[in-house]
C-alpha positions in Angstrom: -20.1 68.5 -9.5 -23.4 70.2 -9.2 -25.6 69.8 -5.9 -22.6 69.4 -3.5 -22.7 71.5 -0.4 -20.1 73.0 0.7 -19.7 74.5 4.2 -21.9 74.1 7.1 -24.7 72.1 6.1 -27.9 72.4 8.6 -31.3 70.1 9.1 -34.1 72.2 11.2 -34.9 70.0 14.2 -38.0 67.8 15.0 -37.0 66.1 11.9 -39.3 67.4 9.6 -37.3 70.2 8.2 -36.3 70.7 4.8 -33.5 68.5 2.9 -30.3 70.8 3.4 -29.4 74.0 3.5 -26.0 76.1 3.0 -25.6 79.0 5.1 -27.0 82.4 2.6 -28.4 79.6 0.3 -31.6 78.7 -0.8 -32.8 74.8 -0.2 -30.8 72.3 -2.1 -33.2 71.0 -5.0 -33.1 67.3 -4.6 -33.4 66.8 -8.1 -30.1 68.3 -8.8 -28.3 66.5 -6.4 -25.2 65.2 -8.6 -26.9 64.8 -11.8 -23.9 65.7 -13.8 -23.1 62.1 -14.4 -19.6 63.0 -12.7 -18.2 60.1 -11.0 -16.9 61.3 -7.5 -18.6 61.2 -4.1 -17.9 64.0 -1.5 -17.4 63.1 2.2 -17.7 66.0 4.1 -17.8 67.1 7.9 -19.1 70.6 8.4 -16.4 71.7 11.3 -12.5 71.3 11.2 -11.9 67.9 12.9 -9.4 65.1 12.3 -11.4 62.3 9.9 -9.9 59.1 8.1 -11.7 57.3 5.5 -10.9 54.0 4.6 -12.6 52.2 1.7 -13.3 48.3 1.0 -10.0 47.7 -0.2 -8.5 48.8 3.1 -7.1 51.9 1.7 -7.5 55.2 3.4 -7.1 58.9 2.9 -7.2 61.7 6.0 -5.6 61.8 9.2 -4.0 58.6 10.3 -4.6 58.0 14.0 -1.3 56.4 15.2 1.0 58.2 13.1 -0.9 61.8 13.1 -0.2 62.5 9.8 -2.2 62.7 6.6 -2.0 59.7 4.3 -3.6 59.5 0.9 -3.3 56.2 -0.6 -6.3 55.6 -2.6 -5.7 56.9 -6.5 -7.4 59.8 -7.6 -8.5 60.5 -4.1 -8.3 64.2 -2.6 -9.0 66.4 0.1 -10.0 70.4 0.0 -8.5 72.3 2.7 -11.5 74.6 4.2 -10.5 76.5 8.0 -14.7 75.7 8.9 -14.5 72.0 7.2 -13.2 68.9 6.4 -14.1 67.6 2.7 -13.0 64.6 0.8 -13.3 64.1 -2.8 -13.4 59.8 -4.2 -13.8 58.0 -7.0 -17.4 56.5 -7.3 -18.1 52.9 -6.7 -20.9 51.9 -8.6 -20.7 48.8 -6.7 -21.9 50.2 -3.2 -18.8 48.9 -1.4 -19.0 50.8 2.2 -16.7 53.7 3.5 -15.7 53.2 7.3 -15.3 56.9 8.8 -13.4 57.7 11.8 -13.9 61.0 13.2 -12.6 63.1 16.3 -12.8 66.6 17.3 -9.9 69.3 17.5 -9.7 72.0 20.0 -11.6 74.5 18.0 -14.2 71.9 16.3 -17.8 72.3 16.9 -18.8 70.2 19.8 -21.7 68.6 17.2 -20.9 68.4 13.6 -22.9 66.9 10.5 -21.3 64.0 8.4 -22.2 63.5 4.8 -21.1 61.3 1.4 -23.2 63.2 -1.7 -23.0 61.0 -5.0 -24.9 60.6 -8.0 -28.9 60.6 -6.8 -27.8 60.8 -3.3 -27.0 62.0 -0.1 -26.7 60.1 3.5 -25.1 60.6 6.7 -25.3 61.6 10.3 -26.3 64.6 11.9 -25.2 65.6 15.9 -22.6 63.8 16.0 -20.6 64.5 19.1 -17.1 66.0 18.8 -14.5 65.9 21.4 -10.5 65.7 21.3 -10.8 62.8 23.5 -13.2 60.5 21.7 -13.5 59.0 18.2 -16.8 58.3 16.2 -17.4 55.2 14.1 -19.7 55.7 11.0 -19.7 53.1 8.1 -22.0 54.2 5.5 -22.3 52.6 1.6 -20.7 53.9 -1.0 -24.3 54.2 -2.8 -25.8 55.9 0.2 -28.3 53.6 1.1 -27.3 52.2 4.0 -25.6 53.6 7.3 -24.3 52.5 10.5 -22.8 54.4 13.6 -20.8 52.8 16.6 -21.6 54.0 20.1 -18.7 55.9 21.8 -20.6 56.3 24.6 -24.6 55.8 26.1 -27.3 57.8 25.3 -29.0 59.0 22.5 -27.8 58.3 19.0 -27.0 61.4 16.2 -29.9 61.6 13.6 -29.1 59.0 10.5 -30.0 60.2 7.4 -30.8 58.9 3.8 -31.8 61.2 0.7 -32.2 59.3 -2.5 -33.6 60.4 -6.1 -33.9 57.8 -9.2 -35.5 60.1 -11.4 -37.6 63.1 -12.3 -40.7 61.2 -13.0 -40.5 59.1 -9.5 -40.4 60.6 -6.0 -37.6 61.7 -4.0 -37.6 60.7 -0.2 -35.3 61.8 2.9 -35.6 59.3 5.4 -34.3 60.3 9.0 -34.1 57.7 12.1 -32.8 58.4 15.9 -32.7 56.0 18.5 -33.5 56.7 22.4 -30.9 54.9 23.8 -27.9 53.0 22.3 -24.9 51.2 24.8 -21.4 52.5 24.6 -20.0 49.9 22.2 -23.2 48.6 20.5 -24.6 49.9 16.7 -27.6 51.0 14.7 -28.2 50.4 11.6 -30.4 52.0 8.5 -30.8 50.4 5.2 -32.7 51.7 2.5 -34.0 49.2 0.0 -36.1 51.8 -2.6 -36.8 48.8 -5.1 -38.8 47.0 -2.1 -40.0 50.4 -0.6 -39.1 49.7 2.7 -36.6 50.7 5.2 -34.6 48.6 7.7 -33.8 49.8 10.7 -32.2 48.2 14.1 -29.7 47.9 17.2 -27.7 45.5 18.6 -28.2 46.7 21.9 -29.9 44.1 24.1 -31.5 47.4 26.0 -34.8 48.5 24.7 -35.0 51.5 23.4 -37.6 53.5 20.7 -36.8 54.7 17.6 -38.2 58.5 15.6 -38.6 57.9 12.0 -39.2 60.4 9.5 -40.1 60.3 5.5 -40.3 62.9 3.2 -41.6 62.3 0.1 -41.6 64.4 -2.4 -43.7 63.7 -5.7 -43.2 64.2 -8.9 -44.5 67.6 -9.7 -43.4 68.8 -6.5 -46.1 68.2 -4.2 -44.3 67.0 -0.4 -46.0 64.6 2.2 -44.3 63.5 5.5 -45.0 61.1 7.6 -43.5 61.2 11.2 -43.7 59.0 14.2 -41.8 59.6 17.5 -41.4 56.0 19.1 -41.2 53.1 17.6 -41.3 50.3 20.2 -43.6 47.6 19.8 -41.2 44.7 18.9 -39.6 42.6 21.2 -36.1 43.6 19.8 -34.8 46.7 18.7 -35.4 45.5 14.7 -38.2 46.8 12.9 -39.1 47.4 9.0 -41.0 50.7 7.5 -43.0 49.6 4.1 -43.3 53.1 3.6 -44.4 52.0 -0.3 -47.7 51.1 1.3 -48.0 54.3 3.1 -51.2 56.4 1.8 -49.6 60.1 1.8 -51.4 60.9 4.7 -52.4 58.8 7.7 -51.0 55.3 9.2 -47.8 53.8 8.0 -47.2 49.8 8.0 -44.4 48.6 10.0 -42.7 45.4 10.8 -41.1 43.8 13.7 -38.0 41.6 12.6 -36.7 38.6 15.7 -36.6 35.2 15.9 -39.8 33.7 15.8 -41.7 36.9 14.8 -44.3 36.9 12.1 -42.6 39.7 9.8 -45.7 40.1 7.6 -47.7 41.2 10.5 -48.6 44.8 9.9 -48.3 47.1 12.6 -50.0 50.6 11.8 -48.7 53.5 13.6 -50.2 56.5 13.6 -48.8 60.0 11.4 -47.8 62.2 14.3 -46.4 65.2 12.2 -47.7 68.2 12.3 -47.9 70.7 9.4 -46.2 74.2 10.5 -48.9 77.1 10.8 -48.9 79.4 7.8 
């Protein structure tokens, strides 16, 4: 399976990083993400931990938290044993039905990890996911990689939710990263990509007001990269926004919309591009 990253997945901080690196390897080219026609997806965690994956039919693979035993109820699915990672290979479901994923740490687990799903033309996941033996983290990822949600196991800053997609060599590829400044215990943050309409939806169901950091990197045909970053999207009455990235000119301000009862969702709020190009 071309383009799968086995081992530790690293993303440089400040949300302006290259796509994905594996230790000791050059940057992965997004145009090579699972482009061989493979009909599988890989779900991986870059540390050894307890992981349980449930598909839309209620079938599971991984560590059963009740029986404390490994289960595999999904036809043609299997796991790959690694000392420093947890990897599962599952059949690709083109309907995009979501996978529910539960993760808890082991004594030897890293304190934070990256969970990702890699499939035909996409990588999506959660970075800086806190792990401990006493907590279970819960994530839902669409089977086609266009939506992610994270249920807070404690109150505070959320991990980073990311979506990377490639639809063809003659079209731009994208990476999106979203983090919320605060999410209360038991509340959910969700990110959904509508590539056809050029919109990224992000929200939380938390009644407490928070801000969102949003980064988009667009790689145009020919390899030219354009990056947009805004560190505190917080102009709305609710924690519910749309990033209209199709209208972005590649350099300056970008258009955001608020979503709420009584809101004019056609109203564009322009937010400046705060990305700082690294000094050469």
